[in-house]
Structures are given as C-alpha cells and as structure tokens.
N, C-alpha and C positions, 0 to 999 in steps of 0.2 A: 764246313758243312759235313754232317754225318748222314749216313743212309739208315733208314729203318724200313721195315716192311710197309709198303704202301706209299713211301715218300721220303722226303729229306727232312732233316731237322737241324737246327742250329742251337748250340749251347751258348747262352749269354752268361758269362761267368760273373760279371760285376757290372755296376752301372757305369757305362762309358758314355761319351757324348752321343755317339750314334753308331748304328750297325747297318751295313749294306747287306741286302738280301737279293735273291734272284728277282723278286717282284717289286722291290722298293727299298725304302730306307726308314729305319726306326730311330728316333732320337729320344733320349731320356733326360729328365730334369727333376731334381728334388725341389719341392716348393713347400715353404713353411706357412702354416695358418692360411690356407687358400680361402678366398671368399666364394662361397657357393653361388652367389648371384653373378659373379663375373666369369665363371668358367665357360669355356666354349661348348656349344651344343654340337659341334662338328663331330661326326662319328669317327673321323680319323684321329681324334685325340682321346686318349683314355686317362682317367684320373683314378688311381688306385691307392688304397691305404698303404703307405710305406711299411707300417708295422706288420702287415700281413704278407709282405713279400719276402721270400727267402731265395737267395741266389744259390745256384745258377737258375736262370729262367730258360725255358725251352720254347723255341719258336719252331713250329712244325706245320705241315699240311694237315688238315683235319681228316678224320677217318669216320666211317659209318657208325662206329660204336661210341663216338663222342657224345657227351651231353654236358650241359651247363645250366646255370640258373640265370636266365637273362634279366638284366636290371629292370625292376618294375613289375616283373611277372609273378614273383613270389613262389614259383615252383620250378622243378627242373624240367628241361625240355631237351629232346634229342636234337643235336645240332643239324642233322639232315632236315628235320621238320622245320626248324628255325630258318634255315637257309632257303627253303622252298618259298617262304613269304617274300623273298627278294626278287623272284622271277629271273634268276641268273641263268645265263647260257651255260652249257656244260664246260666251256673253256673258262668262263668267269668263276664257276664253282670250283674248278680244279685249282684256281689261284688263291682260294681262301686259306688263310693261315690262322693258327691259334697260338696265343702266348700262354704258356703254362707255368704255374708255380707248383712244383712237385707234380702230382698227377691231376691237379685241378686246372681247368681252363679259367684264366683270369680275364682274358679278352679275346673275343673273336675279332681279329684285327680289321679295323675299318667298319665294323658292324655294331657290336654292343659288348659292354663289359659284363662280367659275372657279378651278380648281386652281392656275393660274399666278400667282394673286394671293394665295394663302393665306399666313397668318402662321406663323412657326416659333417655337420656344422662345426664340431669340435675336434676334427681330425688334425693333430698337430703337424704331421708331415705327410705330404702327398707325392707319389711318384707319378709325374706327368709324362706320358709317352705319346709321341706324335708319329703318325704313319704317313709317308709320302710315297704313293704308288708310282711305279714306273709306267710310262704310257705304253 
C-alpha cells in the first residue's frame, strides 16, 4: 500500500487471484466469450473489456477532482455528484475506492463501471472483478 495526497493507493501489477485491501477483497478472473444475458447485475461484480486493460491497475480512494463516464449515462460525471445519488454517510463515502487503468477510472468499486470499459456481445475476453466488502 502506497500513500498519495488525500489517501492510500494500491498498485495491482498483474492479474492475481485476489487482492486484500483495507476495506475488502478483490478477485480477478478472465472469462472468454461471456454471455451478456447471464452476467450478474450485482454492483459488486465488474465486467471489463480485457483488451482495454493495461497493467498495473491502481486501486485508490476517490478524490474530489475525479470524474468518469458512468455506464449507461453517455456523458462524463464528477464522481462527487455521482456518489451523492447513493445517500452515503460521510464514513461510507470515505470508504469508496476506484479502480484505475492509467489515469482513467474503470470502476467505482461496488457502484458502477465506466462506460469506456464496458463489454459488448462480441467481446472475446472479459476481466471479471468481484468485490467483497469487509463488514
């Protein structure tokens, strides 16, 4: 775990089975030719186009200047405004982490993926990431 201004961040160098964090556990799995009709609607599971993922990934606490393109919205949104829709307590809001590919947020962990990383019907390889929050 590394420190940055405003919080901690974790560098995920390659696809390992799982990563333990302060707030929970991430697990990674590559899936070929996933069926869009059978994927989980659980917000704690992200399905990202593997071809758009470059390692290392960065898992970090979100910051006020963050923005992303929420799946289905079609435009960018400040993360702070996106999170306000969830009516989170300040403690819950401080626990929100983002998974980044380079300087782009690919997933607001446990909330929504970024539209730029979404899978399509013909996506050959999907990176499935599952989040298990610590109580």
